[in-house]
N, C-alpha and C positions, 0 to 999 in steps of 0.2 A: 132519242130526240134527234131531229135533223137540224142541220145548220145551212144557212145560205148567206152569202155576202154580196153586197152591191159595192163595187169599187168604182170610184170616180176620180179623175185627174182634176186638180184645182188649177185655175188660171194663176199665173205668177202674181204674187203679192196679195192673195186673197185668204191666206191662212187665218189671219186675225178675224176677218169677217165670218169665216166658217166657224171659228171658235165661239163667236158671239151667238150665232144661230143655234149652236149646240147647248149653250148655257141653260136654256129653259127646258131642256129635255125633249123627248119626242112629241110631235104634234098630233099624237093619238095615244090612246090608253093601250099599252102592249098587252096587258092582261085581258082586257075586254075584246081585243082582236085575236086572242088565242095564242099569243106568243108566250113562251116560257122564259125567255131571256132576250134582251136587245142590248147590243154593245156598239159603240162607235169608236173607231181609231182615227186619229187625225195626225197627218204628217205635213211637212212643208209644202208638198205638192200633191197630196192624195188624201182622200177620205174613204173610209171603209165602214159601211153599215152592216152589222152582223145580226141576223135574226135567227132565233132558235125555237123549236117547238115541233109538234106533230103537224104534218101536212103544211110545212112552213112555206113552200112555194105557192100553194093555193091561197093561203092566208095573206101573203104579200100581194099576190095578184088581186085579190078581193079589195085590199086596202087601196092599191093604186087605181083600180077601176071605179071605186066608190065616188061618184060625182057629188054625193051629198056630204062627204067628209070635207067640209069647207076649210077647216083649219089645216088639214093635211095638204089639200090642194094649194092653199096659199103658201105653205112651207116649201112645196116643190117649186113654186114660182120664185120664191126668195133664193133658193139654191141655184136656179138656172143660170144667172149671170156669173156665178163663181166657178161653174163647171166647164171644162174644156172637152169638147167631143161628147160622146155618148157614154153614160155609165155602163159598166159591164157586170155580169153575174159571175160569181166565183163559187164553186161548190167544194165542200170538204174533200180533200184528197188524202190527208194523213192526220193521224192524231196519236198521241202517246199518253195514255193514262198511267199515273204513278203505280197503280196496283197491277198493271199488266206484266206478264212474263216476257212478252216480246211485242214489238210495235205492231199496230194494226193499220190497215188501209181503210179508207172510207167504205161504208156499206152502201150498196146500191139498191 
């Protein structure tokens, strides 16, 4: 399973607005879009959207480019005023599974 994160810096004072946007869950059906897991981390000045699954980058590209995914496009617009600068992509660089004998780096 592959993982991909979208990291965005929040404008000062927007953490509570971001929390409210996240309360209703994702503006798409993760299973229908082919994701195996979707997680969001929220901090005082940052939000991190983590997507997991096979061909995760392609699936995320398809979602973002789908002009007919009206609810998702509206959600992107709702986030726009809360985000400072451009969101960035982060790829897995290290993971430690409990059952491993030694740490592993990300597979490419």
